[in-house]
C-alpha positions as MATLAB code, in Angstrom:
seq = 'MKSFDVPIIYRSPLITAIKKRRKEQDRMKKDFTPTLLDFGPLQIFLARHFGFCYGVENAIEIAFRTVEENPGKRIFLLSEMIHNPQVNADLEAHGVQFLQDNYGKQLIAFDILTEKDIVIIPAFGTTLELEEKLNKLGIQTEKYDTTCPFVEKVWNRSQQIAKKNYTVIIHGKPKHEETRATFSHAAFYAPAVIVKDMEQAIALAKYINGGKPPSQFYEEFKGQYSDDFSVTHDLQRIGVVNQTTMLASDTQAIADYLKQAMIEKYKLTSETVGERFADTRDTLCYATLENQQAVSRMLQTDADLAIIVGGYNSSNTSHLVELCEEKLPTYFISSEEKIHSGNEILHYDFHTKEEILTLDFLPQKTPVKILITSGASCPDALVEAVINKLADFYPVNVTTDELISKF';
ca = [
     118.083  108.546  121.244;
     114.659  109.712  122.310;
     113.313  108.435  125.636;
     109.674  107.425  125.933;
     107.032  107.735  128.621;
     106.301  104.050  129.200;
     104.184  102.915  132.184;
     106.371  102.256  135.203;
     104.901   98.775  135.610;
     106.952   97.704  132.595;
     110.220   99.025  134.019;
     112.671   97.150  136.225;
     114.999   98.865  138.706;
     117.572   96.105  138.233;
     117.496   95.996  134.436;
     117.405   99.799  134.182;
     120.543  100.027  136.341;
     122.307   97.371  134.280;
     121.431   98.930  130.930;
     122.427  102.390  132.121;
     125.806  101.135  133.305;
     126.462   99.148  130.132;
     125.547  102.160  127.991;
     127.965  104.382  129.912;
     130.748  101.828  129.503;
     130.039  101.034  125.855;
     128.457  103.985  124.069;
     129.458  102.637  120.637;
     127.728   99.291  121.371;
     130.741   97.228  120.393;
     130.910   95.063  123.513;
     128.443   92.177  123.253;
     129.590   90.254  126.310;
     126.715   89.329  128.648;
     126.271   90.806  132.116;
     126.931   88.389  134.984;
     124.572   88.430  137.959;
     126.345   86.294  140.529;
     124.025   85.016  143.241;
     126.555   82.433  144.432;
     124.941   79.037  143.703;
     123.084   80.678  140.792;
     124.817   82.601  138.038;
     122.717   84.445  135.485;
     124.166   85.855  132.294;
     122.034   88.594  130.758;
     122.379   89.351  127.065;
     123.952   92.716  126.270;
     120.856   93.847  124.348;
     117.266   92.755  124.977;
     113.795   94.057  125.760;
     111.800   96.994  124.450;
     113.151   98.507  121.254;
     112.562  102.044  119.949;
     109.530  101.054  117.892;
     107.861   99.192  120.754;
     108.363  101.993  123.284;
     107.063  104.506  120.743;
     103.931  102.402  120.160;
     103.259  101.890  123.870;
     103.657  105.594  124.623;
     101.233  106.589  121.845;
      98.679  103.960  122.864;
      98.544  104.838  126.552;
      98.645  108.573  125.825;
      95.714  108.112  123.461;
      93.721  106.405  126.215;
      94.594  109.131  128.716;
      93.750  112.030  126.379;
      90.434  110.651  125.122;
      88.214  109.767  128.098;
      84.785  108.559  127.054;
      85.773  107.875  123.451;
      85.722  104.441  121.904;
      89.284  103.377  121.163;
      90.157  100.441  118.948;
      93.390   98.740  117.954;
      93.526   97.428  114.427;
      95.224   94.302  115.839;
      97.586   93.543  118.721;
      99.699   96.587  119.579;
     102.801   94.411  119.888;
     103.271   90.694  120.384;
     103.244   90.700  124.155;
     100.239   89.332  126.067;
     100.744   91.512  129.167;
     100.849   94.792  127.254;
      97.843   93.867  125.124;
      95.899   92.740  128.217;
      96.702   96.056  129.921;
      95.349   97.976  126.935;
      92.180   95.886  126.977;
      91.833   96.601  130.696;
      91.882  100.309  129.776;
      88.939   99.760  127.437;
      90.809   99.378  124.151;
      89.136   96.890  121.784;
      90.800   94.817  119.060;
      89.278   94.908  115.569;
      91.271   91.977  114.158;
      93.463   89.135  115.342;
      97.104   88.684  114.317;
      96.173   87.055  111.022;
      93.648   89.624  109.860;
      90.541   87.755  111.017;
      87.785   90.220  111.871;
      86.849   90.326  115.568;
      84.708   93.458  115.405;
      83.024   94.540  112.172;
      84.282   97.777  110.664;
      80.724   98.891  109.973;
      80.174   99.691  113.664;
      82.884  102.361  113.473;
      82.074  106.047  113.225;
      84.202  109.091  112.529;
      84.149  109.845  116.274;
      85.997  106.622  117.060;
      89.757  106.271  117.368;
      91.617  103.443  115.638;
      95.275  102.892  116.555;
      97.558  101.377  113.924;
      99.909   98.856  115.617;
     103.693   98.894  115.526;
     103.694   96.407  112.633;
     101.874   98.901  110.407;
      98.954   97.970  108.186;
      98.071   97.452  104.546;
      97.151  100.273  102.224;
      93.802   98.564  101.666;
      92.868   98.643  105.366;
      94.089  102.203  105.730;
      91.889  103.282  102.811;
      88.909  101.433  104.292;
      89.296  103.257  107.612;
      89.709  106.623  105.911;
      86.520  106.059  103.914;
      84.726  105.594  107.240;
      85.925  109.053  108.234;
      88.592  107.740  110.616;
      91.880  109.591  110.407;
      94.684  107.235  111.362;
      97.711  109.534  111.048;
      97.619  110.821  114.634;
      97.299  107.322  116.061;
      99.697  105.490  113.770;
     102.346  103.665  115.845;
     104.078  101.979  112.904;
     107.717  101.353  113.794;
     110.067  103.771  111.977;
     112.236  100.829  110.936;
     109.260   99.111  109.313;
     108.573  102.355  107.459;
     112.214  102.386  106.407;
     111.667   99.033  104.687;
     108.582  100.451  102.947;
     110.542  103.489  101.782;
     113.405  101.346  100.500;
     110.924   99.124   98.665;
     109.433  102.189   97.023;
     112.869  103.475   96.017;
     113.929  100.286   94.275;
     110.454   99.810   92.782;
     110.756  103.180   91.055;
     113.963  101.866   89.467;
     112.002   98.912   88.053;
     113.185   96.264   90.491;
     110.750   93.608   91.689;
     110.602   93.527   95.497;
     111.378   90.203   97.177;
     110.263   90.203  100.826;
     111.829   87.765  103.271;
     109.147   87.251  105.892;
     106.348   85.120  107.275;
     103.455   85.461  104.798;
     100.736   85.650  107.482;
     102.577   88.033  109.819;
     101.021   91.511  110.146;
     104.253   93.283  109.287;
     104.919   91.181  106.195;
     101.351   91.676  104.980;
     101.769   95.431  105.436;
     105.154   95.528  103.707;
     103.819   93.431  100.836;
     100.890   95.824  100.398;
     103.151   98.876  100.294;
     105.669   97.232   97.966;
     103.051   95.816   95.592;
     101.526   99.281   95.160;
     104.675  100.363   93.329;
     106.073   97.182   91.791;
     105.677   93.434   91.398;
     106.357   91.724   94.738;
     106.931   88.216   96.082;
     107.211   86.913   99.651;
     109.765   84.181  100.410;
     109.462   82.685  103.872;
     112.785   80.845  104.070;
     115.858   79.643  102.196;
     113.939   76.710  100.739;
     111.588   79.112   98.995;
     114.514   81.308   97.944;
     116.102   78.289   96.263;
     112.813   77.568   94.519;
     112.550   81.179   93.372;
     116.075   81.016   91.959;
     114.984   78.115   89.760;
     112.313   80.322   88.216;
     114.977   82.980   87.655;
     117.346   80.633   85.838;
     114.701   78.568   84.046;
     115.085   75.454   86.193;
     111.343   75.343   86.784;
     108.460   76.047   84.363;
     106.844   79.457   84.988;
     103.376   77.931   85.290;
     104.426   76.044   88.438;
     105.293   79.286   90.247;
     101.688   80.359   90.698;
     100.804   77.282   92.719;
     104.069   77.062   94.648;
     103.898   80.718   95.721;
     100.124   80.944   95.973;
      99.073   83.930   98.074;
     102.633   85.288   98.101;
     102.843   87.289   94.865;
     101.268   90.501   93.624;
      98.475   90.771   91.074;
      99.397   90.139   87.432;
     102.833   88.853   88.412;
     104.819   87.649   85.398;
     107.512   85.075   86.131;
     109.268   85.616   82.810;
     109.259   89.415   83.081;
     109.255   90.320   86.769;
     112.276   88.302   87.903;
     114.764   90.032   85.629;
     115.607   92.781   88.153;
     115.132   92.170   91.892;
     115.899   93.541   95.334;
     115.466   91.842   98.723;
     113.947   93.493  101.804;
     112.766   91.827  104.993;
     110.272   91.565  107.784;
     112.353   93.388  110.385;
     112.026   90.644  113.012;
     113.520   87.831  110.920;
     116.962   86.412  111.577;
     119.347   88.904  110.005;
     121.702   86.090  108.981;
     118.828   84.331  107.180;
     117.858   87.476  105.273;
     121.460   88.034  104.267;
     121.863   84.410  103.172;
     118.687   84.617  101.061;
     119.802   87.897   99.494;
     123.244   86.452   98.738;
     121.735   83.338   97.188;
     119.367   85.269   94.925;
     122.121   87.698   94.013;
     124.296   84.778   92.916;
     121.396   83.412   90.864;
     121.180   86.730   89.030;
     124.949   86.825   88.504;
     124.924   83.348   86.959;
     121.816   83.989   84.851;
     123.009   87.270   83.356;
     126.809   86.748   83.531;
     127.217   89.771   85.768;
     130.424   91.185   87.209;
     130.916   93.111   90.450;
     130.612   96.284   88.374;
     127.385   95.287   86.611;
     125.529   93.331   89.318;
     123.609   96.459   90.324;
     121.878   96.418   86.952;
     119.957   93.336   88.056;
     120.183   93.214   91.857;
     119.464   96.178   94.168;
     121.548   96.809   97.293;
     119.112   96.765  100.230;
     121.363   95.849  103.168;
     120.271   98.970  105.019;
     116.791   97.562  105.719;
     117.882   95.305  108.594;
     116.456   96.603  111.890;
     119.203   97.692  114.304;
     117.395   96.301  117.379;
     116.746   92.904  115.821;
     120.353   92.709  114.698;
     121.769   93.818  118.066;
     119.615   91.377  120.015;
     120.683   88.517  117.766;
     124.354   89.494  117.958;
     124.070   89.717  121.742;
     122.628   86.197  121.904;
     125.359   84.841  119.637;
     127.984   86.331  121.965;
     126.137   85.147  125.066;
     126.167   81.598  123.706;
     129.958   81.574  123.955;
     129.448   81.375  127.743;
     129.775   77.966  129.376;
     126.186   77.621  130.590;
     123.697   74.905  131.537;
     120.548   76.270  129.896;
     118.899   79.335  128.391;
     115.604   81.022  129.202;
     113.986   83.336  126.652;
     111.142   85.587  127.815;
     108.510   86.988  125.475;
     105.179   86.571  123.734;
     104.681   83.221  122.063;
     103.545   84.856  118.814;
     106.557   87.177  118.746;
     108.640   86.550  115.639;
     111.812   88.241  116.867;
     111.642   86.311  120.157;
     111.227   82.962  118.417;
     114.394   83.624  116.443;
     116.345   84.209  119.668;
     115.013   80.859  120.866;
     116.091   79.314  117.588;
     119.651   80.557  118.048;
     119.863   79.218  121.601;
     118.340   75.842  120.760;
     121.318   75.092  118.557;
     123.661   75.206  121.557;
     121.929   74.124  124.790;
     118.592   73.318  126.486;
     116.334   76.324  125.910;
     113.059   77.290  127.538;
     110.736   79.872  125.957;
     108.359   81.355  128.550;
     105.957   84.289  128.606;
     106.395   85.173  132.295;
     107.802   84.023  135.639;
     104.502   82.253  136.323;
     105.612   79.530  133.922;
     108.345   78.551  136.387;
     106.658   76.329  138.966;
     107.748   75.278  142.416;
     109.234   71.813  142.433;
     111.733   72.573  139.685;
     109.176   72.526  136.854;
     108.830   74.829  133.877;
     105.948   75.192  131.424;
     107.549   76.384  128.213;
     106.503   76.937  124.629;
     107.646   74.930  121.633;
     107.248   77.359  118.741;
     107.791   74.520  116.267;
     104.702   72.573  117.403;
     102.842   75.632  118.778;
     102.212   74.028  122.173;
     103.314   74.386  125.778;
     105.374   71.590  127.322;
     105.887   70.832  131.011;
     109.473   69.888  131.774;
     110.414   68.475  135.178;
     113.800   68.975  136.864;
     114.884   71.552  134.317;
     117.491   72.953  136.736;
     120.576   70.712  136.987;
     121.598   69.384  140.385;
     124.909   71.206  140.591;
     126.356   74.499  141.728;
     126.763   76.987  140.464;
     123.960   76.653  137.934;
     124.651   78.906  134.979;
     121.655   80.305  133.076;
     121.571   82.527  130.002;
     118.630   84.956  129.849;
     117.343   87.295  127.187;
     113.972   88.577  125.991;
     112.223   89.730  122.858;
     111.880   93.319  121.681;
     108.275   93.498  122.919;
     108.949   92.078  126.390;
     108.862   94.437  129.411;
     112.038   94.462  131.509;
     109.855   93.948  134.587;
     109.106   90.423  133.364;
     112.800   89.634  133.024;
     113.470   90.789  136.584;
     110.524   88.705  137.792;
     112.035   85.627  136.110;
     115.394   86.325  137.754;
     113.780   86.654  141.169;
     111.786   83.453  140.662;
     114.921   81.516  139.787;
     116.749   82.977  142.788;
     113.996   81.574  145.030;
     115.241   78.076  144.223;
     118.670   78.697  145.778;
     120.223   79.894  149.051;
     121.544   83.005  147.304;
     124.147   85.166  149.007;
     123.045   88.482  147.503;
     119.712   90.242  147.036;
     118.423   92.000  143.944;
     118.672   95.345  145.770;
     122.312   94.649  146.552;
     122.950   93.846  142.904;
     121.338   97.136  141.869;
     123.751   99.034  144.097;
     126.675   97.451  142.257;
     125.493   98.992  139.014;
];
């Protein structure tokens, strides 16, 4: 796989050594057991897969190269490059300005832009409408488009099934940049609907089988369906794609549920199901899936707590938190600075969207066993910083440099 030129400040000597060793030992990526870092009184179990994915590294490389190659030019990002506060702050420090926030709210008016300006498309991609608006201003986005290839794969798959007269069902968060972009691309070719969770999938199935009156759909799914959507006509043939950062198991469960609804409605067999339901399993992002599988395997470890590192508005990171919360105390932090002296941690509750201060989060026992992973937009340097901060709480019998030498 291609390697990217990512600023060294995001790299970690320890994590790089670990990942290199694990890759050499497991080139087929079949071993999901975590990596043990044994400090004596502190034992840290690192997930097999975590941190920057292909799409994120590609976006970061393009963004920083754009800054370096265009001194004196005004450079804008359509919205956050990725959902990581450190990376976005670094880009701002290099003079990059953000045109919109994560939800599409305008921060800087488009009418100040000129054809001499550079606008970078973030890793999530953008809508066809925004792309057209920029092009009409004389801004060519192709050279500075950092859209993740796996997001584009979802767009391409949507287009393929749309051309076969399937309606595109998108499992995603309606306000998320990626879902808005995918919806725009899908709706250009076919009717499209966003379902945010299994509850909405169950509701949609009732419109498929006639359990709910069609008129109710337009209020229940307000803002989540394409123009001129017809409940009676457009739910006869469907295919499910996803926002790539959703829980893979949730997407599969939603697809299975809707598939079964079609089977029951049209009395389909295994041979005829394809007439009504498109096979779109190949749209699941490999990195999202691997990170989630690694967490599931890591959770088989007898541990005291889990720490997840990443941006608070990162969808893929929140799903890793969600998996861990089912098993043990879990703390979602954006950096090592959230771990305070005095055994305190300031962590984020993504359910209530607020930070919580928890005292005595480390149990009074030895060894303390902690599971650690991070989101796909989190620099490895932050993970190492968290490890070092935790090690400061204990009379450890090995240094980070000594651990590196073991890998």
